[in-house]
N, C-alpha and C positions, 0 to 999 in steps of 0.2 A: 508392479501389481501391489495392491494393498496387502498388508499383513493380516494376521488372524489365523485361527486354527479351529479345531472342533473337538468336542468331548461328548461322552455319553453319561447322562445322569438319569438313573432309574430306568434305564433302557431307552431313553429318549435322546436322539441326536441333538446336540446343542452347539450352535455356532458361537465361537469366542472371538473377541476383538480387543485390541489394546486402546487405552485412552491415556492421555497425559494429564495428570492432576497437579494443581498447585498445592503443595503441602503447607508452605508458609511464605509469607511475604519476605522479600529479600531484605537483609540488614544493610547491604550496600546498594549501589546503583543498579546492579544487575543480578539476576537469579544465579545462585551458586549451587554446588552439589548439595543435594538434600532439600532444596527448595521446591523441586518438582520430582515426580516419579511416574513411571509407566505402570499402569495397572491393567491386568487382563480381566475382562468382565464378560458374562454371557450376553449375547445379542438377542433381545426379545423378538418374538414374532410380531409383525405389525398388527396393532389394534385397528378398530374401525376408523377409516380415514387416514391411516398412517402408511408410511412407506419405509423400507429399509434401503439405505444407499451405501454402497461400497466406495469409499473415498479413493480417488486416484491422485489428486494433487491438492495442495493447500498453500495458502499465501503466508509468506514470512514478511513482516513489516515492522517498523519501529514501534507501532502501537502495542505490539505484543509485550515488549519489555515494559512499556509504560503501564499496561494493565495488570502487571504483577504487583503493582503498588496500590495502596488505598487511595482511590480517586473520589471519595465521597464529597470532597469539597468542590469538585468540578462536575459539570454535566456530561460526564464521560463514563460509560460502563466499565467496570473492572472485573478481574477474575476473583472468584470466591475461594478462599483456602478450603481444601478438602473436596473440591468439585473439579470436573474436567475444564480445561482451558478450551478456548474456541478461536476460530479464525475462518476467513473466507475459504471455501473449498469447492472443488469440482469432483463429482462422483457419478457413479452409474447405479440406477435403480435395480435392485436384485429381487425385491419382493414388494408387492403393493396391495393395499386394501382400500384403494381409492381410485376411482375411474379416471381421474385427471392425469395420473402418471402410471406407466407400466414398465415392466422389466426391460432393460436396455436403454431407457431414456437417460440422457445425460443432463445433469442438473447442477445449478449453482446454489450454494447455501452457506450458512455461517457456522457449521458444526465441524470445523477442522480439529486437528489434534486428536484424532481417533481414526481407527480403521473403518468403522461402520457408524452411520448416523441413522437414528430411528426417531421420527417425529411426524407431526401432521403434514399432509401433503402441501398445505399452504405455506409451509416454511421453506419449500424448495421451488426454484424457478427453472423450468426446462429451458435449455439453450440448444442452439443449432450446432452440432458437432463439426459442421463444415463451414461455419461462419468465418473462421480464421485458419491460417496455416497450421496452427497447433492448438490443442485444447487448453494448454497453459495460458494462452493469450486471453482467455476469459477472466483470468485473475490479474491481468495487468492493471495498473492504476490509471488507465486512459480516462475512465469516467471522472476520477478525482481531478485530474489535470484539466479535463474538458470543462467541468463546472467552474474550476478556478479561473480559467482563461475567459469564460463567459462573464463571471462576476467582475473581472478586471476590465471588461469592456475595451479590449484591445482594438485599436483603430489602425487603418492603413497609415504607414509611415512611422509608427511607434518604434522606439528603441526599447528593447525588452531584456531584462536581466533576471536569471533564475539561479538561486543557490542550490547546492547539492544537485547539480544538473545531470550527473551521471547516475542518479538514483531512480527509483521506480516512478516517482511523480515528476521530478525535474526533467528527466529525459523525454517524457511525454509533453510537458508544458512548453518546452522550447520549440518542439516541432509543431505543436498546435498553434503557438503564437505566430509562427511563420505562415501557416495556412490561413490565419485570420488577418494577415496583412502586415505584420511587423516587418520592417525593412532591415533591422539589425537585431540579431539574437545573440546574447552573451551568456555564458554559464561559468560557474565556479565548480571545481571538483577537488578531490583530495590527493591525487597523484598525477605525475606527468603522463602516465599511460591513459588515465581517464580523460585528461585534457585532450590528448591526441584523438581518443575515441569520439569525443564530442565534435571535434572539428572535421575529422576525416570520415566518420561513419554517420553521424547524425546531422551534419551540415550546419553546425553553429558557426556564426561569423567570427567569433572570438571566444576563447575559453582560457582560464588561468587556474593555477593552484592556489587555493585560498590560504595556504600557509604563508604565502607572500603577503606583502602589504596590499590590501584590497583597493584602497582609495585611488592610487594612480592608474589602476586598470579599468576604472569605470568612467565612461563618457557621461554626458547628460542623459538621464533616463526618463522615460515616460511611464514605464511599468516595471515593478519589481515583484517577482513571485518568490516569497520568502518561505523556505523550508527549514531554515536553520536558526534564525535569530542572531543574537549576540553582535559581534563586531561587524558582520556582513550587513545586518540590518542598519546599524549606525552609519556605515559607509554609504549605503544606498540612499538613506535619507538626505545626506549631504549632496548626493549626485542627482537627486530628483529635480526635474523641471517643475515650475509652478503648476499646481493642480494635477500632479501625477498621482498614480494609484499604486498602492502597495497591498498585495493580497497575501495574507498570512495563513499558510496552510500547514505549518509544522514548526516544532521547536527542537529539532534534533540535537542541537548543541546543549540545550538545557537537559534533555534526557540523558545524553552521553556523559556529561560532566557533573550533573547534579547542581550546577551553579546557576542561579537565576541572574541573568544579566540583561538589563533593559538598556535601551539607547539613551545616551546622555545629551542628545541634541533634539529633544522634543519641541523646543521653541521653533526649530525649522519646520516642523510639521504644521505649526500654526501659521508661521510667516508665509510658507509656500502654499497654504491651503491644501495640503495633501490629504488623500483618503487612505486610511488604514482599515482594511476590510478583513475581518476574521470570517471564515465560512466553514460550513460542514456539508459534505457532499449530499447527504440524504435530506437536507432541507430544501433541495431543489429537484423534486421528482418530475417537474414539468420539462426538465431538460433530458431526462432519460430516453424517451422515444427518439428524439433527434439524434442523440449520441448513438443509439442502437442502429440507426439507419446509416449514419455517416461513417462512424469510426471503423467498422469492419471493412468497408469499402476502401478507406484510406490505407489500411494495413495490407489488404490484398493487392492494391495497386503499387505498393512500395512508397507511397507518399509519407507514411508513418512507419518507422522502424521500431519494433518492440525490443528494447534492450532487456536481456533476461539472463539469469543464472539459475541453474537447476541443482538442487542439493538432494541427495537420496537418503531415505530412511526416517521413519517417525522418531526414532531414538535420537536423531540429530537435529530435531526441530528447534529446541530451546537454544542449543549452542549456535545454530544458524542465526537466530534472532539477535543474540549477543554479538556475534561476529559482524552482522550487518551494521550494528551501531559503531563498530570500529572501522568501517569502511572497507570491509573485505571483499565486497562484490560490486559488480556493475549491473545496473538496471534492476528490474523486478526480480526478487528472489522467490523461487517456487520450490516447495518440498514435494518430491515424488514419493508416494507411499507404496 
């Protein structure tokens, strides 16, 4: 259950809730003690057209660490010092001043890192609480992976490689590639346990620990779904067949180490006529209805396994984001409030 408490001010009962604020941008690669703090604030009554949502779960992802930094040079929103942080979240409407949503409705929104969210009803999207085996599955990165595999135009017979394959996006992308017709699915991960998980639980044809030399483990590739960059991207370029596709969905290695490392074999991109495709999920709203129809069915039938780790407590949210960058978890990380 979400946190929060109550107080009386001037004889009026006031609901209180906690928020995580960014105090200052990190001096190092990750937020440290003092860079964030938990603040208890009064939860206002909903104004016209607004709703009050009690948060149940929120997403923990690499972007949270990235957004604690100044991203003004990029077309990526960041957190503002002195204000609440935010993340995707699932919650329950407890009060409403808009006819579109009522108490008891379960909604998806982007006001995580707080016990209660108060905003216009249009900022929330009602979801079917029975669509998946668990409410937390509404926070999985299936949509991100689905859009990426669509952009990559995976074809029957393709050999597909995904880095960070035991992570929230990679674990979905490998399974979706199989459903789209890839005949060989390969993944990299950071520990022997994760490698076994990919092969034994998620059905990857092959998987390996990326701390080993990557190049000997890669056959000729048609598609590479890059979540990491660095040495794995360079190795994949060498392994790509002519006119192969590389979808670039993340730069976890750069975020983790702070070192910008581009591939040294870009001539091969030209020689092989490779496509390097950067994409952003919300640039492709036309794919959302198809995803909403297909993906829950695949999960319910067992064709897609949602790899997931649950962490408890709003006070542990920032630490969980940092631990995620150090490879501490398998699959999608969800914070239970």
